[in-house]
SEKOLKE-168084 format. One record per residue: x, y, z of N, C-alpha, C, O in turn; residue in three letters; residue number from 1. Coordinates in steps of 0.2 Angstrom, whole numbers. Atoms other than C-alpha are relative to their C-alpha. Layout:
+-------+-------+-------+-------+-------+-------+-------+-------+-------+-------+-------+-------+-----+-----+
!   n.u !   n.v !   n.w !  ca.u !  ca.v !  ca.w !   c.u !   c.v !   c.w !   o.u !   o.v !   o.w !   r !   k !
+-------+-------+-------+-------+-------+-------+-------+-------+-------+-------+-------+-------+-----+-----+
!     X !     Y !     Z !     X !     Y !     Z !     X !     Y !     Z !     X !     Y !     Z ! ALA ! NUM !
...
+-------+-------+-------+-------+-------+-------+-------+-------+-------+-------+-------+-------+-----+-----+
***
This chain:
+-------+-------+-------+-------+-------+-------+-------+-------+-------+-------+-------+-------+-----+-----+
!   n.u !   n.v !   n.w !  ca.u !  ca.v !  ca.w !   c.u !   c.v !   c.w !   o.u !   o.v !   o.w !   r !   k !
+-------+-------+-------+-------+-------+-------+-------+-------+-------+-------+-------+-------+-----+-----+
!    -4 !    -4 !     6 !    18 !   -47 !   -55 !     6 !    -5 !    -1 !     8 !    -8 !     4 ! MET !   1 !
!    -6 !     4 !     2 !    32 !   -56 !   -64 !     7 !     4 !     2 !     7 !     9 !     4 ! LYS !   2 !
!    -7 !    -3 !    -2 !    51 !   -53 !   -60 !     1 !     5 !    -6 !     0 !     4 !   -12 ! LEU !   3 !
!    -2 !    -5 !     4 !    58 !   -38 !   -68 !    -2 !     7 !     3 !    -3 !     8 !     9 ! GLY !   4 !
!     2 !    -7 !    -2 !    55 !   -19 !   -68 !    -6 !     3 !    -2 !    -6 !     5 !    -8 ! ASN !   5 !
!     6 !    -4 !     2 !    38 !   -11 !   -69 !     1 !     7 !     1 !     2 !    10 !     6 ! LEU !   6 !
!    -1 !    -8 !     0 !    40 !     7 !   -73 !    -7 !     3 !    -1 !   -11 !     2 !    -6 ! CYS !   7 !
!     6 !    -4 !     0 !    26 !    19 !   -69 !     1 !     7 !    -1 !     4 !    10 !     4 ! ILE !   8 !
!    -1 !    -8 !     1 !    26 !    37 !   -76 !    -6 !     3 !     2 !   -12 !     1 !     0 ! ALA !   9 !
!     6 !    -4 !    -2 !    14 !    50 !   -69 !     2 !     7 !    -1 !     8 !     9 !    -1 ! GLY !  10 !
!    -2 !    -7 !     0 !    12 !    68 !   -71 !     1 !     3 !     7 !    -2 !     0 !    12 ! HIS !  11 !
!    -2 !    -3 !    -7 !    19 !    79 !   -57 !    -4 !     7 !     1 !    -1 !    12 !     0 ! ASN !  12 !
!     4 !    -6 !    -1 !     5 !    92 !   -54 !     1 !     3 !     7 !     3 !    -1 !    11 ! TYR !  13 !
!     0 !    -3 !    -6 !     6 !   104 !   -40 !    -6 !     1 !     4 !    -7 !     5 !     8 ! VAL !  14 !
!     7 !     0 !    -3 !   -11 !   100 !   -34 !    -2 !    -6 !     4 !    -7 !    -7 !     6 ! ASP !  15 !
!     1 !     6 !    -4 !    -8 !    84 !   -23 !    -3 !    -6 !    -4 !    -6 !   -10 !    -1 ! ASN !  16 !
!     3 !     6 !     3 !   -14 !    73 !   -37 !     6 !    -3 !    -4 !    11 !     0 !    -6 ! LYS !  17 !
!    -4 !     4 !     4 !    -5 !    59 !   -47 !     7 !     0 !     4 !     7 !    -3 !    10 ! LEU !  18 !
!    -7 !     1 !    -3 !    14 !    60 !   -43 !     2 !     6 !     3 !     9 !     7 !     4 ! PHE !  19 !
!    -2 !    -7 !    -2 !    14 !    78 !   -36 !     4 !    -1 !     7 !     7 !     4 !    10 ! SER !  20 !
!    -3 !     1 !    -7 !    20 !    71 !   -19 !     6 !    -5 !     0 !     8 !    -7 !     6 ! ASN !  21 !
!    -5 !     5 !     0 !    33 !    59 !   -25 !     7 !     2 !     4 !    11 !    -2 !     6 ! ILE !  22 !
!    -6 !    -2 !    -3 !    47 !    70 !   -18 !     0 !    -1 !     7 !     5 !     1 !    11 ! ASN !  23 !
!     0 !     1 !    -7 !    41 !    66 !    -1 !     2 !    -7 !     2 !     4 !    -8 !     8 ! LEU !  24 !
!    -3 !     7 !    -1 !    47 !    48 !    -2 !     6 !     0 !     2 !    11 !     4 !     0 ! LEU !  25 !
!    -7 !     1 !    -2 !    62 !    43 !     7 !     2 !    -7 !    -1 !    -2 !   -12 !    -1 ! THR !  26 !
!    -2 !     7 !     0 !    73 !    28 !     7 !    -3 !    -4 !     6 !    -4 !    -2 !    11 ! ILE !  27 !
!     4 !     4 !    -5 !    64 !    13 !    16 !    -7 !     1 !     1 !   -10 !    -2 !     4 ! ASN !  28 !
!     7 !    -1 !     0 !    47 !    20 !    13 !    -3 !    -6 !    -3 !     0 !    -9 !    -7 ! ASP !  29 !
!     4 !     5 !     3 !    34 !     8 !     8 !    -4 !     2 !    -6 !    -8 !     8 !    -5 ! ILE !  30 !
!     5 !    -3 !     6 !    25 !    10 !    -9 !    -4 !    -6 !    -1 !    -2 !   -12 !    -2 ! VAL !  31 !
!     5 !     5 !     1 !     9 !     0 !   -11 !    -3 !     0 !    -7 !    -5 !     5 !    -9 ! LYS !  32 !
!     2 !     0 !     7 !     4 !    -6 !   -28 !    -7 !    -5 !     0 !    -6 !   -11 !     2 ! ILE !  33 !
!     7 !     4 !    -1 !   -15 !   -13 !   -29 !    -2 !    -2 !    -8 !    -1 !     2 !   -12 ! TYR !  34 !
!     3 !     3 !     6 !   -22 !   -24 !   -43 !    -7 !     1 !    -1 !   -10 !     4 !     4 ! ASP !  35 !
!     7 !    -1 !     1 !   -40 !   -23 !   -50 !    -4 !    -4 !     5 !   -10 !    -2 !     6 ! LEU !  36 !
!     4 !     4 !    -4 !   -45 !   -36 !   -38 !     1 !     2 !     8 !    -3 !     0 !    12 ! LYS !  37 !
!    -2 !    -2 !    -7 !   -38 !   -26 !   -23 !     5 !    -3 !     4 !     7 !    -1 !     9 ! GLY !  38 !
!    -6 !     4 !    -3 !   -24 !   -37 !   -19 !     6 !     6 !     0 !     6 !    10 !    -5 ! ASN !  39 !
!    -6 !    -5 !    -1 !    -8 !   -27 !   -13 !     6 !    -3 !     0 !     7 !    -8 !     4 ! CYS !  40 !
!    -7 !     2 !     0 !    10 !   -29 !   -16 !     4 !     6 !     3 !     3 !    12 !     1 ! LEU !  41 !
!    -4 !    -5 !    -3 !    22 !   -19 !    -5 !     7 !     0 !    -3 !    10 !    -5 !    -4 ! GLU !  42 !
!    -6 !    -1 !     2 !    38 !   -12 !   -11 !     4 !     5 !     4 !     1 !    10 !     6 ! TYR !  43 !
!    -4 !    -5 !    -4 !    53 !    -3 !    -2 !     4 !     4 !    -4 !     8 !     2 !    -8 ! VAL !  44 !
!    -4 !    -4 !     4 !    61 !    12 !    -9 !     7 !    -1 !     2 !     8 !    -2 !     8 ! VAL !  45 !
!    -6 !     1 !    -1 !    79 !     9 !   -11 !     5 !     5 !    -3 !    11 !     5 !    -2 ! PHE !  46 !
!    -5 !    -5 !     3 !    86 !    23 !   -22 !    -5 !     5 !    -3 !   -11 !     4 !    -6 ! ASP !  47 !
!     3 !    -5 !     2 !    80 !    40 !   -26 !     5 !     5 !    -4 !    11 !     6 !    -2 ! ILE !  48 !
!    -5 !    -4 !     4 !    88 !    51 !   -40 !    -4 !     5 !    -5 !   -10 !     4 !    -6 ! GLN !  49 !
!     2 !    -5 !     6 !    86 !    65 !   -53 !     4 !    -1 !    -5 !    10 !    -1 !    -5 ! GLU !  50 !
!    -3 !     1 !     6 !    91 !    62 !   -70 !    -2 !     5 !    -6 !    -8 !     7 !    -6 ! VAL !  51 !
!     3 !    -4 !     5 !    90 !    72 !   -86 !    -5 !    -4 !    -4 !    -5 !   -10 !    -5 ! PRO !  52 !
!     7 !     3 !     4 !    74 !    69 !   -97 !     3 !    -5 !    -5 !    -1 !   -10 !    -6 ! ALA !  53 !
!    -2 !     4 !     5 !    85 !    60 !  -110 !     3 !    -7 !     3 !     4 !   -12 !    -1 ! THR !  54 !
!    -3 !     6 !    -3 !    91 !    47 !   -98 !    -6 !    -5 !     2 !   -10 !    -5 !     7 ! ASP !  55 !
!     5 !     5 !    -1 !    80 !    31 !   -99 !     3 !    -6 !     4 !    -1 !   -11 !     5 ! THR !  56 !
!    -2 !     6 !    -3 !    91 !    19 !   -90 !    -4 !    -3 !     6 !    -3 !    -9 !     7 ! SER !  57 !
!     4 !     3 !    -5 !    79 !    17 !   -76 !    -5 !    -4 !    -2 !    -9 !    -8 !     2 ! CYS !  58 !
!     5 !     4 !     2 !    68 !     8 !   -87 !     2 !    -7 !    -2 !    -2 !   -11 !    -4 ! THR !  59 !
!    -3 !     6 !     2 !    80 !    -6 !   -90 !    -3 !    -6 !     4 !    -5 !    -5 !    10 ! MET !  60 !
!     2 !     6 !    -4 !    75 !   -24 !   -85 !     6 !    -3 !     4 !    12 !    -3 !     1 ! GLN !  61 !
!    -5 !     3 !    -4 !    84 !   -33 !   -72 !    -1 !    -7 !     0 !    -7 !    -9 !     0 ! ASN !  62 !
!     0 !     7 !     0 !    88 !   -51 !   -72 !     2 !    -4 !     6 !     5 !    -9 !     6 ! ASN !  63 !
!    -3 !     2 !    -6 !    92 !   -54 !   -54 !    -5 !    -3 !     5 !    -4 !    -3 !    11 ! ASP !  64 !
!     5 !     4 !    -3 !    76 !   -63 !   -49 !    -4 !     4 !     6 !    -6 !     2 !    11 ! ASN !  65 !
!     3 !    -5 !    -5 !    69 !   -47 !   -40 !    -6 !     3 !    -4 !    -6 !     4 !   -10 ! VAL !  66 !
!     5 !    -4 !     3 !    53 !   -38 !   -43 !     1 !     7 !     2 !     2 !     9 !     8 ! LYS !  67 !
!    -1 !    -8 !    -1 !    55 !   -19 !   -45 !    -5 !     4 !    -2 !    -9 !     2 !    -7 ! TYR !  68 !
!     4 !    -5 !     3 !    44 !    -4 !   -47 !     4 !     6 !     0 !     7 !     8 !     5 ! VAL !  69 !
!    -3 !    -7 !     1 !    51 !    12 !   -54 !    -5 !     5 !    -1 !    -9 !     5 !    -6 ! THR !  70 !
!     5 !    -6 !     1 !    41 !    28 !   -52 !     4 !     6 !    -3 !    10 !     7 !    -1 ! LEU !  71 !
!    -4 !    -4 !     4 !    46 !    41 !   -64 !    -5 !     6 !    -1 !   -11 !     6 !    -3 ! ILE !  72 !
!     3 !    -6 !     1 !    40 !    59 !   -65 !     4 !     6 !    -1 !    10 !     6 !     0 ! THR !  73 !
!    -4 !    -6 !     2 !    46 !    77 !   -70 !     1 !     4 !     7 !    -3 !     3 !    12 ! CYS !  74 !
!    -1 !    -5 !    -6 !    53 !    89 !   -57 !    -1 !     7 !    -3 !     2 !     9 !    -8 ! ASN !  75 !
!     3 !    -6 !     3 !    43 !   105 !   -61 !     5 !     6 !     1 !     4 !    11 !    -2 ! ASN !  76 !
!    -5 !    -6 !    -1 !    58 !   116 !   -55 !     6 !     0 !    -4 !     7 !     5 !    -6 ! VAL !  77 !
!    -7 !    -1 !     3 !    74 !   111 !   -63 !     0 !    -4 !    -7 !     5 !    -5 !   -11 ! ASN !  78 !
!     1 !     3 !     7 !    67 !   101 !   -79 !     3 !    -7 !     0 !     4 !   -10 !    -5 ! GLY !  79 !
!    -3 !     7 !     0 !    75 !    84 !   -73 !    -6 !    -4 !     1 !   -11 !    -2 !     3 ! LEU !  80 !
!     5 !     5 !    -1 !    66 !    68 !   -71 !     1 !    -3 !     7 !     7 !    -5 !     9 ! ARG !  81 !
!    -1 !     3 !    -7 !    63 !    62 !   -53 !    -2 !    -8 !     0 !    -7 !   -10 !    -2 ! HIS !  82 !
!     0 !     7 !     0 !    66 !    43 !   -51 !     0 !    -3 !     7 !     4 !    -1 !    11 ! ILE !  83 !
!     0 !     4 !    -6 !    61 !    32 !   -37 !     0 !    -7 !    -1 !    -5 !   -10 !    -4 ! VAL !  84 !
!    -1 !     7 !     1 !    66 !    14 !   -37 !    -2 !    -4 !     6 !     0 !    -2 !    12 ! LYS !  85 !
!     3 !     4 !    -6 !    57 !     1 !   -26 !     1 !    -7 !    -1 !     1 !    -9 !    -7 ! CYS !  86 !
!     0 !     7 !     1 !    60 !   -18 !   -23 !    -5 !    -3 !     4 !    -6 !    -1 !     9 ! LYS !  87 !
!     5 !     4 !    -4 !    48 !   -31 !   -17 !     3 !    -1 !     7 !     9 !    -4 !     8 ! ASN !  88 !
!    -3 !     1 !    -7 !    49 !   -32 !     2 !    -2 !    -7 !     2 !     0 !    -9 !     8 ! SER !  89 !
+-------+-------+-------+-------+-------+-------+-------+-------+-------+-------+-------+-------+-----+-----+
***
């Protein structure tokens, strides 16, 4: 993966599929991203927040020579977006 911010948005169903368990992630957890060949890159969670649906600032690209992954989904309870930011470990 190139340097920058890879944003992945997924549905937050209440059936343990897709991003339904994203709220269980905590700071310093490891998020693993696999490519089509089975190669794995690990990222460490460093920020968790909820923002209004209109706030797209989490999708901004960073130019600080770091690989980021940002996970985005809805909070089915309060209508906000759940954002989990990770950086290459």
